[in-house]
C-alpha positions in Angstrom: 140.2 134.8 159.6 142.1 137.7 161.3 142.1 139.8 158.0 138.4 139.1 157.6 137.7 140.8 160.9 139.2 144.0 159.4 137.9 143.7 155.8 134.2 142.9 156.4 133.3 146.6 156.8 131.0 148.7 154.7 131.8 152.2 153.5 128.8 153.3 155.7 130.4 151.8 158.8 133.6 153.7 158.1 131.8 157.0 157.4 129.9 156.7 160.7 133.1 156.0 162.6 134.8 159.0 161.1 131.8 161.2 161.9 131.9 160.0 165.6 135.6 160.7 165.9 135.4 164.1 164.3 132.4 165.2 166.3 133.7 163.7 169.6 137.2 165.2 169.3 136.2 168.7 168.3 138.0 171.3 170.5 134.8 172.7 172.0 134.2 174.3 175.4 131.9 171.4 176.3 134.7 168.9 175.6 137.3 170.7 177.7 134.8 171.2 180.5 134.2 167.5 180.7 137.9 166.8 180.7 138.5 169.2 183.6 135.6 167.7 185.6 136.8 164.1 185.1 140.4 165.0 186.1 139.1 167.0 189.2 137.1 163.9 190.2 140.1 161.7 189.7 142.3 164.1 191.8 139.9 163.8 194.7 139.8 160.1 194.4 143.6 159.9 194.4 143.9 162.2 197.4 141.3 160.2 199.3 142.8 156.9 198.1 139.3 155.9 196.9 139.3 153.6 193.9 135.5 154.0 193.4 135.8 157.7 192.9 138.7 157.3 190.5 136.7 154.8 188.4 133.8 157.2 188.4 136.0 159.9 186.9 136.8 157.7 184.0 133.1 157.2 183.2 132.7 160.9 182.4 136.0 161.5 180.6 135.5 162.3 176.8 139.2 161.8 175.9 138.6 158.7 173.8 137.8 160.5 170.5 140.6 163.0 170.6 143.2 160.1 171.0 141.5 158.1 168.2 141.5 161.3 166.1 145.2 161.5 166.5 145.6 157.8 165.5 143.4 158.2 162.5 145.3 161.3 161.4 148.6 159.4 161.6 147.2 156.3 159.8 146.0 158.3 156.8 148.9 160.9 156.9 146.5 163.9 157.3 148.4 166.8 158.8 145.3 168.8 159.5 143.7 166.1 161.5 147.0 165.4 163.4 147.4 169.1 164.3 143.8 169.4 165.3 143.9 166.3 167.5 147.3 167.3 169.1 145.8 170.8 169.9 142.8 169.1 171.6 145.0 166.7 173.6 147.5 169.3 174.5 144.9 171.8 175.7 143.1 169.0 177.6 146.4 168.1 179.3 147.1 171.8 180.3 143.6 172.5 181.6 143.4 169.1 183.4 146.8 169.4 185.1 146.0 173.0 186.1 142.7 171.9 187.7 144.5 169.0 189.5 147.1 171.5 190.9 144.4 173.9 192.1 142.3 171.1 193.7 145.4 169.7 195.5 146.4 173.1 196.9 142.9 173.9 198.1 142.0 170.5 199.6 145.2 168.8 200.6 145.1 170.5 204.1 141.7 168.9 204.7 142.4 165.6 203.1 146.1 165.3 203.9 149.1 165.9 201.9 150.6 162.4 202.0 151.0 160.5 198.8 148.5 157.7 198.8 149.0 154.2 197.3 146.7 155.1 194.5 148.9 158.1 193.6 152.2 156.2 193.9 150.9 153.3 191.7 150.7 155.9 188.8 154.4 156.9 189.1 156.0 153.6 187.9 155.6 153.1 184.2 156.4 149.7 182.8 155.9 147.5 179.7 152.9 146.0 181.5 151.2 149.4 181.5 152.0 149.8 177.8 150.6 146.4 177.1 147.3 147.4 178.8 147.3 150.7 176.8 147.8 148.7 173.5 144.9 146.4 174.3 142.7 149.4 175.2 143.6 151.2 171.9 142.9 148.1 169.8 139.6 147.4 171.5 138.3 151.0 171.3 139.3 151.5 167.6 137.9 148.1 166.6 134.6 148.5 168.5 134.2 152.0 167.1 133.8 150.7 163.6 131.7 147.7 164.4 128.0 148.8 164.6 127.1 145.8 166.8 129.8 146.7 169.4 129.9 149.6 171.8 133.0 151.7 172.1 131.9 153.0 175.6 133.6 150.3 177.7 136.9 150.3 175.7 136.7 154.1 175.9 136.7 153.8 179.7 139.8 151.6 179.4 141.5 154.4 177.5 140.5 156.8 180.3 141.9 154.4 182.8 145.3 154.7 181.1 145.2 158.5 180.7 143.1 160.4 183.2 144.7 159.3 186.5 148.3 159.9 185.3 147.3 163.5 184.4 145.8 164.0 187.8 148.9 162.7 189.4 151.1 165.1 187.5 149.0 167.9 188.9 149.3 166.5 192.4 153.1 166.2 192.0 153.4 169.8 190.8 151.3 171.0 193.8 153.6 169.1 196.1 156.8 170.1 194.2 157.7 166.4 194.0 159.8 165.8 190.9 159.7 162.0 191.3 155.9 162.0 191.1 155.8 164.5 188.2 158.4 162.6 186.1 157.0 159.2 186.8 153.3 160.0 186.1 154.3 162.1 183.0 156.3 159.2 181.6 153.4 156.8 182.3 151.0 159.2 180.4 153.4 159.3 177.5 153.9 155.5 177.5 150.2 154.9 177.6 149.4 157.4 174.9 152.0 155.9 172.6 150.6 152.4 173.2 147.0 153.5 172.5 147.9 155.5 169.4 150.1 152.7 168.0 147.4 150.1 168.4 144.5 152.1 167.0 146.7 153.4 164.2 147.4 149.8 163.1 143.7 149.0 163.4 142.7 151.9 161.2 145.4 151.1 158.7 144.2 147.5 158.4 140.6 148.7 158.0 141.8 150.9 155.1 140.5 154.2 156.4 142.7 156.0 153.9 139.8 156.1 151.5 138.0 158.5 153.9 140.5 161.3 153.6 138.1 163.5 151.6 135.3 163.0 154.1 137.6 163.9 157.0 138.9 167.1 155.3 135.4 168.1 154.3 134.3 167.7 158.0 137.3 169.7 159.3 136.6 172.5 156.8 132.9 172.5 157.9 133.9 172.8 161.6 136.3 175.6 160.8 133.5 177.6 159.1 131.1 176.9 162.1 133.8 178.1 164.6 134.4 181.3 162.5 130.7 181.9 162.5 130.4 181.6 166.2 133.3 183.9 166.8 131.7 186.6 164.6 128.4 186.3 166.5 130.2 186.8 169.8 
């Protein structure tokens, strides 16, 4: 029964999932803008100790596909997809943390510079957090390939695991608090490993290796489109 859940997929289902991941994880200006906006919103929610605002930030975060792209690249041993996904995730981290630092420096005098419970709760990584990340990674990657399921809600679960820790890193840097920086960074790393591990196993069980040619073709097409846009500008 468990194996049937992974094997009853059509080639069309796999192709559609690949196209979603490739399109959603492309390192475009729109993607990075949405990441920055989601982390800014999470930063304000953390500074205000407002869980509703933090949850709202996760609804607009597009980070799902870049993480799944990294998992897919590892599962099929495609260096181009791995490097592309790592670039997207790394740049998202840099821009998001920078935005969180700036927001904290600008608004902490109005909101207050104290470390709220919502902030401190993201500075203590544990196996329980990793377990949550593993479940989120499995749910998102499984739902992505199943046409009757929506990956939106599992995608929000992935944002829950990644967006607030990035915002807390920025808050820690703005306050020059090494304990907050190191704790939230470790939490982000732990959660990322959990998500990538779970989704990598899922893609392997679903035999996504057969889609390597489609993935490489899509990456090459995107590279040509980017070169064309650069020449036009």
